[in-house]
C-alpha positions as CSV (number, residue, x, y, z in Angstrom):
1,X,0.0,0.0,0.0
2,X,2.9,2.4,0.9
3,X,4.2,2.0,-2.7
4,X,1.1,3.7,-4.0
5,X,1.8,6.9,-2.0
6,X,3.0,9.9,-4.0
7,X,4.2,13.3,-2.4
8,X,1.9,16.2,-3.3
9,X,3.5,19.6,-3.7
10,X,1.7,22.9,-3.5
11,X,2.5,26.3,-5.0
12,X,4.2,27.7,-1.9
13,X,7.8,26.6,-1.2
14,X,10.3,26.9,1.6
15,X,11.8,30.1,0.2
16,X,8.4,31.8,0.1
17,X,7.8,31.1,3.8
18,X,11.3,32.2,4.7
19,X,10.6,35.5,2.9
20,X,7.4,36.0,4.8
21,X,8.9,35.3,8.2
22,X,12.3,36.8,7.5
23,X,14.0,33.8,9.0
24,X,15.1,30.2,8.1
25,X,13.3,27.2,9.4
26,X,15.8,25.5,11.8
27,X,15.7,22.6,14.2
28,X,17.7,23.1,17.4
29,X,18.0,19.7,19.0
30,X,18.9,19.7,22.7
31,X,20.1,16.4,24.0
32,X,21.5,15.3,27.3
33,X,20.8,13.3,30.4
34,X,17.5,13.7,32.3
35,X,17.8,16.7,34.6
36,X,20.7,18.2,32.6
37,X,18.8,21.5,32.0
38,X,17.5,20.9,28.4
39,X,13.9,22.1,29.1
40,X,15.1,25.1,31.1
41,X,17.4,26.2,28.2
42,X,14.7,25.4,25.6
43,X,12.0,27.6,27.2
44,X,14.5,30.4,28.0
45,X,15.7,30.4,24.4
46,X,12.1,30.4,23.1
47,X,11.3,33.5,25.3
48,X,14.4,35.3,24.1
49,X,13.7,34.6,20.4
50,X,10.0,35.6,20.6
51,X,10.9,38.8,22.4
52,X,13.2,39.5,19.5
53,X,10.5,38.9,16.9
54,X,11.5,35.4,15.9
55,X,8.8,32.8,15.4
56,X,9.8,29.7,17.3
57,X,8.2,26.8,19.2
58,X,9.4,24.3,21.8
59,X,8.8,20.6,21.5
60,X,9.4,19.1,24.9
61,X,9.8,15.4,25.8
62,X,7.2,15.1,28.5
63,X,4.6,17.3,26.7
64,X,5.0,15.2,23.5
65,X,4.6,11.9,25.5
66,X,1.4,13.2,27.1
67,X,-0.1,13.8,23.6
68,X,1.3,12.8,20.2
69,X,3.3,9.9,21.6
70,X,1.1,8.9,24.6
71,X,1.0,5.3,23.2
72,X,4.8,4.8,23.5
73,X,6.7,3.4,26.4
74,X,10.5,3.4,27.1
75,X,11.8,0.3,25.4
76,X,14.5,0.8,22.9
77,X,12.0,0.3,20.1
78,X,9.6,2.9,21.6
79,X,12.4,5.4,22.2
80,X,13.4,5.0,18.5
81,X,9.8,5.6,17.4
82,X,9.4,8.6,19.7
83,X,12.4,10.3,18.2
84,X,11.4,9.4,14.6
85,X,8.0,11.0,15.1
86,X,9.5,14.1,16.6
87,X,11.9,14.3,13.7
88,X,8.9,14.2,11.3
89,X,7.0,16.9,13.2
90,X,10.1,19.0,13.4
91,X,10.6,18.7,9.6
92,X,7.1,20.1,9.0
93,X,7.8,23.0,11.4
94,X,11.1,23.7,9.7
95,X,9.5,23.6,6.2
96,X,7.0,26.2,7.5
97,X,9.9,28.5,8.5
98,X,9.6,28.1,12.2
99,X,12.6,27.8,14.5
100,X,11.9,24.6,16.4
101,X,13.5,23.9,19.7
102,X,13.4,20.2,20.5
103,X,14.2,19.1,24.0
104,X,14.7,15.3,24.2
105,X,17.0,13.0,26.1
106,X,17.3,11.1,22.7
107,X,20.0,8.8,24.1
108,X,21.0,7.0,20.9
109,X,23.3,8.5,18.4
110,X,21.7,6.6,15.5
111,X,18.3,8.0,16.3
112,X,19.7,11.5,16.3
113,X,21.5,10.9,13.1
114,X,18.4,9.6,11.5
115,X,16.6,12.8,12.4
116,X,19.5,14.9,11.0
117,X,19.2,13.1,7.7
118,X,15.6,14.5,7.3
119,X,17.0,18.0,7.0
120,X,19.0,20.0,4.6
121,X,22.6,21.1,5.5
122,X,22.5,23.7,8.2
123,X,18.9,23.1,9.2
124,X,19.6,20.6,12.0
125,X,21.7,21.9,14.9
126,X,22.6,19.4,17.6
127,X,23.1,21.0,21.1
128,X,24.6,18.8,23.7
129,X,23.8,19.9,27.3
130,X,26.8,18.4,29.1
131,X,25.9,18.0,32.7
132,X,27.5,15.2,34.8
133,X,25.3,12.4,35.9
134,X,25.9,13.1,39.6
135,X,24.7,16.7,39.2
136,X,21.6,15.5,37.3
137,X,20.8,13.0,40.0
138,X,21.4,15.6,42.7
139,X,18.9,17.9,41.0
140,X,16.4,15.2,40.3
141,X,13.6,17.7,39.6
142,X,10.9,15.1,38.9
143,X,12.1,12.4,41.4
144,X,12.9,10.0,38.6
145,X,16.4,9.2,39.5
146,X,15.3,8.2,43.0
147,X,12.7,5.9,41.5
148,X,15.1,4.5,39.0
149,X,17.6,3.7,41.8
150,X,14.9,1.9,43.7
151,X,13.9,-0.1,40.6
152,X,10.5,1.6,40.4
153,X,11.3,3.0,36.9
154,X,12.9,0.6,34.4
155,X,15.0,1.6,31.4
156,X,15.9,5.0,32.9
157,X,18.7,6.8,30.9
158,X,21.8,7.2,32.9
159,X,20.9,4.5,35.4
160,X,19.6,1.4,33.8
161,X,19.8,2.5,30.1
162,X,22.7,4.0,28.3
163,X,23.2,7.5,27.0
164,X,25.4,7.9,24.0
165,X,27.2,11.2,24.1
166,X,27.2,13.2,20.8
167,X,30.5,12.9,18.9
168,X,30.5,16.2,17.1
169,X,27.6,18.4,18.1
170,X,27.3,21.9,16.5
171,X,27.0,23.4,20.0
172,X,28.1,22.1,23.4
173,X,27.0,23.8,26.6
174,X,27.6,23.1,30.2
175,X,25.0,24.2,32.6
176,X,27.6,24.1,35.4
177,X,30.1,26.3,33.7
178,X,27.9,29.0,32.3
179,X,24.9,31.0,33.4
180,X,21.6,30.5,31.5
181,X,21.9,33.9,30.0
182,X,25.4,33.1,28.6
183,X,24.1,29.8,27.2
184,X,21.2,31.4,25.4
185,X,23.5,34.1,23.9
186,X,26.0,31.4,22.7
187,X,23.2,29.6,20.9
188,X,21.9,32.9,19.4
189,X,25.4,33.8,18.3
190,X,25.7,30.5,16.5
191,X,22.4,31.1,14.7
192,X,23.5,34.6,13.8
193,X,27.0,33.6,12.6
194,X,25.4,30.8,10.4
195,X,22.7,33.1,9.0
196,X,19.8,31.2,10.4
197,X,18.0,34.4,11.6
198,X,17.8,35.9,8.1
199,X,15.6,34.9,5.2
């Protein structure tokens, strides 16, 4: 049945949308251990960009799992499908000209690489939030590490499931070394230097 599907193209292309919004659709993919600070950075970045007249939107792990991906668990297969779906949604957002900020643990390099391949050169920007496990566990904002240590949560990244560190991310930030404001400005500087904020 899938062989009978044919892409349908309209009269408006990516360049038209870029001209309208005066920016380039871009996916900023924040990855890191649970509790590393991804969501905090994502929402602060969104606020900064919106205040500077840039159309953007945050796709956050928990929010997506409460809606679009509510039927998925945390097995390796379900994690892979979770990231695949987010990649497809992000590709639609990017095509519309929106700067998308995706905040997902996304522990497997291959899954992140598969998402990257959905995008044109320069559209996918991997941001590794490098926070040590002991700090993430000390923060434990949702109490998940405690539950993982007790065996209440299975397949928890960093405890009972592996996290594969990005080999060559476009941006690497450390929430211990820098203030939130400095992190946001470093990301915006990258977008500016690589002409993602101009049509």
